C-alpha positions as protocol buffer text, in pm:
chain_id: "A"
residue {
  index: 1
  type: MET
  ca { x: 1293 y: 191 z: 1613 }
}
residue {
  index: 2
  type: ALA
  ca { x: 1046 y: -45 z: 1446 }
}
residue {
  index: 3
  type: ASN
  ca { x: 1067 y: -177 z: 1095 }
}
residue {
  index: 4
  type: LEU
  ca { x: 823 y: -346 z: 860 }
}
residue {
  index: 5
  type: GLN
  ca { x: 900 y: -697 z: 983 }
}
residue {
  index: 6
  type: ASP
  ca { x: 777 y: -605 z: 1332 }
}
residue {
  index: 7
  type: PHE
  ca { x: 412 y: -610 z: 1219 }
}
residue {
  index: 8
  type: SER
  ca { x: 157 y: -866 z: 1107 }
}
residue {
  index: 9
  type: ILE
  ca { x: -135 y: -841 z: 867 }
}
residue {
  index: 10
  type: GLN
  ca { x: -361 y: -1079 z: 678 }
}
residue {
  index: 11
  type: LYS
  ca { x: -384 y: -1110 z: 302 }
}
residue {
  index: 12
  type: ILE
  ca { x: -719 y: -1050 z: 139 }
}
residue {
  index: 13
  type: ASP
  ca { x: -783 y: -1428 z: 141 }
}
residue {
  index: 14
  type: GLY
  ca { x: -739 y: -1441 z: 521 }
}
residue {
  index: 15
  type: THR
  ca { x: -394 y: -1602 z: 525 }
}
residue {
  index: 16
  type: ALA
  ca { x: -100 y: -1438 z: 698 }
}
residue {
  index: 17
  type: LEU
  ca { x: 121 y: -1209 z: 494 }
}
residue {
  index: 18
  type: GLU
  ca { x: 474 y: -1306 z: 597 }
}
residue {
  index: 19
  type: LEU
  ca { x: 642 y: -970 z: 639 }
}
residue {
  index: 20
  type: ASN
  ca { x: 974 y: -1138 z: 724 }
}
residue {
  index: 21
  type: ALA
  ca { x: 977 y: -1257 z: 362 }
}
residue {
  index: 22
  type: LEU
  ca { x: 999 y: -890 z: 259 }
}
residue {
  index: 23
  type: LYS
  ca { x: 1341 y: -846 z: 418 }
}
residue {
  index: 24
  type: SER
  ca { x: 1579 y: -697 z: 163 }
}
residue {
  index: 25
  type: GLN
  ca { x: 1288 y: -603 z: -66 }
}
residue {
  index: 26
  type: VAL
  ca { x: 1168 y: -253 z: -149 }
}
residue {
  index: 27
  type: VAL
  ca { x: 798 y: -221 z: -68 }
}
residue {
  index: 28
  type: LEU
  ca { x: 538 y: 23 z: -200 }
}
residue {
  index: 29
  type: TRP
  ca { x: 239 y: 5 z: 39 }
}
residue {
  index: 30
  type: VAL
  ca { x: -83 y: 178 z: -68 }
}
residue {
  index: 31
  type: ASN
  ca { x: -426 y: 217 z: 90 }
}
residue {
  index: 32
  type: THR
  ca { x: -667 y: 138 z: -194 }
}
residue {
  index: 33
  type: ALA
  ca { x: -1037 y: 160 z: -276 }
}
residue {
  index: 34
  type: SER
  ca { x: -1244 y: 11 z: -556 }
}
residue {
  index: 35
  type: ALA
  ca { x: -1476 y: 305 z: -626 }
}
residue {
  index: 36
  type: CYS
  ca { x: -1245 y: 605 z: -597 }
}
residue {
  index: 37
  type: GLY
  ca { x: -1146 y: 854 z: -862 }
}
residue {
  index: 38
  type: PHE
  ca { x: -790 y: 727 z: -810 }
}
residue {
  index: 39
  type: THR
  ca { x: -885 y: 359 z: -856 }
}
residue {
  index: 40
  type: PRO
  ca { x: -734 y: 354 z: -1209 }
}
residue {
  index: 41
  type: GLN
  ca { x: -399 y: 387 z: -1031 }
}
residue {
  index: 42
  type: LEU
  ca { x: -433 y: 12 z: -969 }
}
residue {
  index: 43
  type: ARG
  ca { x: -328 y: -34 z: -1332 }
}
residue {
  index: 44
  type: GLY
  ca { x: -15 y: 176 z: -1277 }
}
residue {
  index: 45
  type: LEU
  ca { x: 65 y: -6 z: -954 }
}
residue {
  index: 46
  type: GLN
  ca { x: 35 y: -335 z: -1142 }
}
residue {
  index: 47
  type: GLN
  ca { x: 273 y: -203 z: -1409 }
}
residue {
  index: 48
  type: LEU
  ca { x: 527 y: -116 z: -1139 }
}
residue {
  index: 49
  type: HIS
  ca { x: 485 y: -465 z: -997 }
}
residue {
  index: 50
  type: ASP
  ca { x: 529 y: -627 z: -1339 }
}
residue {
  index: 51
  type: THR
  ca { x: 837 y: -430 z: -1438 }
}
residue {
  index: 52
  type: LEU
  ca { x: 1021 y: -382 z: -1110 }
}
residue {
  index: 53
  type: SER
  ca { x: 946 y: -694 z: -905 }
}
residue {
  index: 54
  type: PRO
  ca { x: 1239 y: -881 z: -1068 }
}
residue {
  index: 55
  type: GLN
  ca { x: 1465 y: -612 z: -916 }
}
residue {
  index: 56
  type: GLY
  ca { x: 1312 y: -652 z: -570 }
}
residue {
  index: 57
  type: LEU
  ca { x: 997 y: -436 z: -559 }
}
residue {
  index: 58
  type: VAL
  ca { x: 691 y: -564 z: -375 }
}
residue {
  index: 59
  type: VAL
  ca { x: 363 y: -373 z: -421 }
}
residue {
  index: 60
  type: ILE
  ca { x: 100 y: -420 z: -150 }
}
residue {
  index: 61
  type: GLY
  ca { x: -248 y: -270 z: -145 }
}
residue {
  index: 62
  type: SER
  ca { x: -465 y: -243 z: 165 }
}
residue {
  index: 63
  type: PRO
  ca { x: -831 y: -180 z: 87 }
}
residue {
  index: 64
  type: CYS
  ca { x: -993 y: 79 z: 310 }
}
residue {
  index: 65
  type: ASN
  ca { x: -1354 y: 198 z: 333 }
}
residue {
  index: 66
  type: GLN
  ca { x: -1290 y: 507 z: 547 }
}
residue {
  index: 67
  type: PHE
  ca { x: -1301 y: 766 z: 270 }
}
residue {
  index: 68
  type: GLY
  ca { x: -1642 y: 823 z: 120 }
}
residue {
  index: 69
  type: GLY
  ca { x: -1741 y: 458 z: 169 }
}
residue {
  index: 70
  type: GLN
  ca { x: -1554 y: 373 z: -151 }
}
residue {
  index: 71
  type: ASP
  ca { x: -1474 y: 10 z: -69 }
}
residue {
  index: 72
  type: PRO
  ca { x: -1778 y: -136 z: 111 }
}
residue {
  index: 73
  type: ALA
  ca { x: -1767 y: -486 z: -42 }
}
residue {
  index: 74
  type: PRO
  ca { x: -1632 y: -793 z: 137 }
}
residue {
  index: 75
  type: ASN
  ca { x: -1269 y: -890 z: 79 }
}
residue {
  index: 76
  type: ALA
  ca { x: -1348 y: -1159 z: -181 }
}
residue {
  index: 77
  type: GLU
  ca { x: -1547 y: -913 z: -394 }
}
residue {
  index: 78
  type: ILE
  ca { x: -1273 y: -648 z: -368 }
}
residue {
  index: 79
  type: ASN
  ca { x: -1014 y: -903 z: -480 }
}
residue {
  index: 80
  type: ALA
  ca { x: -1229 y: -1016 z: -775 }
}
residue {
  index: 81
  type: PHE
  ca { x: -1295 y: -655 z: -880 }
}
residue {
  index: 82
  type: CYS
  ca { x: -924 y: -566 z: -875 }
}
residue {
  index: 83
  type: GLU
  ca { x: -828 y: -877 z: -1073 }
}
residue {
  index: 84
  type: LYS
  ca { x: -1106 y: -843 z: -1332 }
}
residue {
  index: 85
  type: ASN
  ca { x: -1091 y: -468 z: -1393 }
}
residue {
  index: 86
  type: TYR
  ca { x: -722 y: -388 z: -1341 }
}
residue {
  index: 87
  type: GLY
  ca { x: -540 y: -720 z: -1374 }
}
residue {
  index: 88
  type: VAL
  ca { x: -410 y: -692 z: -1019 }
}
residue {
  index: 89
  type: THR
  ca { x: -177 y: -975 z: -922 }
}
residue {
  index: 90
  type: PHE
  ca { x: 20 y: -785 z: -657 }
}
residue {
  index: 91
  type: THR
  ca { x: -63 y: -863 z: -295 }
}
residue {
  index: 92
  type: LEU
  ca { x: -379 y: -721 z: -142 }
}
residue {
  index: 93
  type: THR
  ca { x: -439 y: -734 z: 232 }
}
residue {
  index: 94
  type: GLU
  ca { x: -758 y: -764 z: 427 }
}
residue {
  index: 95
  type: LYS
  ca { x: -964 y: -446 z: 444 }
}
residue {
  index: 96
  type: ILE
  ca { x: -827 y: -225 z: 721 }
}
residue {
  index: 97
  type: GLU
  ca { x: -865 y: 115 z: 880 }
}
residue {
  index: 98
  type: VAL
  ca { x: -584 y: 365 z: 829 }
}
residue {
  index: 99
  type: ASN
  ca { x: -709 y: 640 z: 1065 }
}
residue {
  index: 100
  type: GLY
  ca { x: -901 y: 660 z: 1390 }
}
residue {
  index: 101
  type: LYS
  ca { x: -927 y: 443 z: 1698 }
}
residue {
  index: 102
  type: ASN
  ca { x: -919 y: 117 z: 1496 }
}
residue {
  index: 103
  type: VAL
  ca { x: -618 y: 209 z: 1281 }
}
residue {
  index: 104
  type: HIS
  ca { x: -413 y: -96 z: 1188 }
}
residue {
  index: 105
  type: PRO
  ca { x: -82 y: -87 z: 1380 }
}
residue {
  index: 106
  type: LEU
  ca { x: 112 y: -108 z: 1053 }
}
residue {
  index: 107
  type: PHE
  ca { x: -50 y: 211 z: 924 }
}
residue {
  index: 108
  type: GLN
  ca { x: -7 y: 380 z: 1260 }
}
residue {
  index: 109
  type: TRP
  ca { x: 368 y: 316 z: 1221 }
}
residue {
  index: 110
  type: LEU
  ca { x: 379 y: 417 z: 853 }
}
residue {
  index: 111
  type: LYS
  ca { x: 212 y: 750 z: 931 }
}
residue {
  index: 112
  type: LYS
  ca { x: 441 y: 820 z: 1225 }
}
residue {
  index: 113
  type: GLU
  ca { x: 754 y: 741 z: 1021 }
}
residue {
  index: 114
  type: ALA
  ca { x: 646 y: 948 z: 719 }
}
residue {
  index: 115
  type: PRO
  ca { x: 404 y: 1223 z: 817 }
}
residue {
  index: 116
  type: GLY
  ca { x: 214 y: 1412 z: 552 }
}
residue {
  index: 117
  type: LEU
  ca { x: 189 y: 1780 z: 477 }
}
residue {
  index: 118
  type: LEU
  ca { x: 279 y: 2003 z: 771 }
}
residue {
  index: 119
  type: GLY
  ca { x: 363 y: 1697 z: 982 }
}
residue {
  index: 120
  type: SER
  ca { x: 10 y: 1557 z: 984 }
}
residue {
  index: 121
  type: GLU
  ca { x: -10 y: 1184 z: 1047 }
}
residue {
  index: 122
  type: MET
  ca { x: -364 y: 1159 z: 912 }
}
residue {
  index: 123
  type: ILE
  ca { x: -416 y: 989 z: 582 }
}
residue {
  index: 124
  type: LYS
  ca { x: -632 y: 1227 z: 384 }
}
residue {
  index: 125
  type: TRP
  ca { x: -765 y: 993 z: 115 }
}
residue {
  index: 126
  type: ASN
  ca { x: -733 y: 664 z: -70 }
}
residue {
  index: 127
  type: PHE
  ca { x: -411 y: 583 z: -258 }
}
residue {
  index: 128
  type: THR
  ca { x: -167 y: 737 z: -13 }
}
residue {
  index: 129
  type: LYS
  ca { x: 159 y: 554 z: -83 }
}
residue {
  index: 130
  type: PHE
  ca { x: 450 y: 463 z: 143 }
}
residue {
  index: 131
  type: LEU
  ca { x: 788 y: 357 z: 9 }
}
residue {
  index: 132
  type: ILE
  ca { x: 979 y: 123 z: 240 }
}
residue {
  index: 133
  type: GLY
  ca { x: 1347 y: 49 z: 186 }
}
residue {
  index: 134
  type: ARG
  ca { x: 1533 y: -281 z: 188 }
}
residue {
  index: 135
  type: ASP
  ca { x: 1612 y: -227 z: 557 }
}
residue {
  index: 136
  type: GLY
  ca { x: 1239 y: -227 z: 643 }
}
residue {
  index: 137
  type: ARG
  ca { x: 1228 y: 144 z: 723 }
}
residue {
  index: 138
  type: VAL
  ca { x: 997 y: 401 z: 566 }
}
residue {
  index: 139
  type: LEU
  ca { x: 1171 y: 618 z: 307 }
}
residue {
  index: 140
  type: ARG
  ca { x: 895 y: 843 z: 183 }
}
residue {
  index: 141
  type: ARG
  ca { x: 522 y: 913 z: 169 }
}
residue {
  index: 142
  type: PHE
  ca { x: 338 y: 1006 z: -152 }
}
residue {
  index: 143
  type: ALA
  ca { x: 2 y: 1180 z: -188 }
}
residue {
  index: 144
  type: PRO
  ca { x: -307 y: 1012 z: -334 }
}
residue {
  index: 145
  type: ASN
  ca { x: -280 y: 1217 z: -654 }
}
residue {
  index: 146
  type: ASP
  ca { x: 83 y: 1108 z: -709 }
}
residue {
  index: 147
  type: ASP
  ca { x: 53 y: 876 z: -1007 }
}
residue {
  index: 148
  type: PRO
  ca { x: 250 y: 550 z: -975 }
}
residue {
  index: 149
  type: GLN
  ca { x: 475 y: 655 z: -1265 }
}
residue {
  index: 150
  type: ARG
  ca { x: 573 y: 970 z: -1073 }
}
residue {
  index: 151
  type: VAL
  ca { x: 676 y: 745 z: -784 }
}
residue {
  index: 152
  type: ARG
  ca { x: 885 y: 518 z: -1009 }
}
residue {
  index: 153
  type: PRO
  ca { x: 1214 y: 718 z: -994 }
}
residue {
  index: 154
  type: PHE
  ca { x: 1206 y: 702 z: -613 }
}
residue {
  index: 155
  type: ILE
  ca { x: 1144 y: 327 z: -627 }
}
residue {
  index: 156
  type: GLU
  ca { x: 1429 y: 280 z: -873 }
}
residue {
  index: 157
  type: ALA
  ca { x: 1662 y: 478 z: -647 }
}
residue {
  index: 158
  type: ALA
  ca { x: 1564 y: 258 z: -351 }
}
residue {
  index: 159
  type: LEU
  ca { x: 1621 y: -54 z: -558 }
}
residue {
  index: 160
  type: GLY
  ca { x: 1973 y: 71 z: -631 }
}
């Protein structure tokens, strides 16, 4: 069975995100978009990062333009938008695809490990969230409309 450290992905600035460094951390991984009705969740994700990172939480956002073309800008512009408008300091990855023939292998694994409603592996929209435990295995999937504060009790339980 795979775990988070078995994958590789680039940060939004093009450098490698060292997933081995996330060993023993709890990770909340989210597919994001800059022009979505759920984009204000970036503020809540940042609050989770600010308050729970000292206990071992890592928040990671992966921009995706597959849903309504809501993140068409280049990586540098996405990063600047998130910093300026939502104060994002948590890690953002390069823009990726989360469904289809060009799905990033990490998201292919996340979806398989935590299917959605009725067992569907498809991601239905931006801001689908995956909670990954300290052992690098997926604990739970959350819907796009699940506000970050609703997810907090599950994160706190995973943090122990």
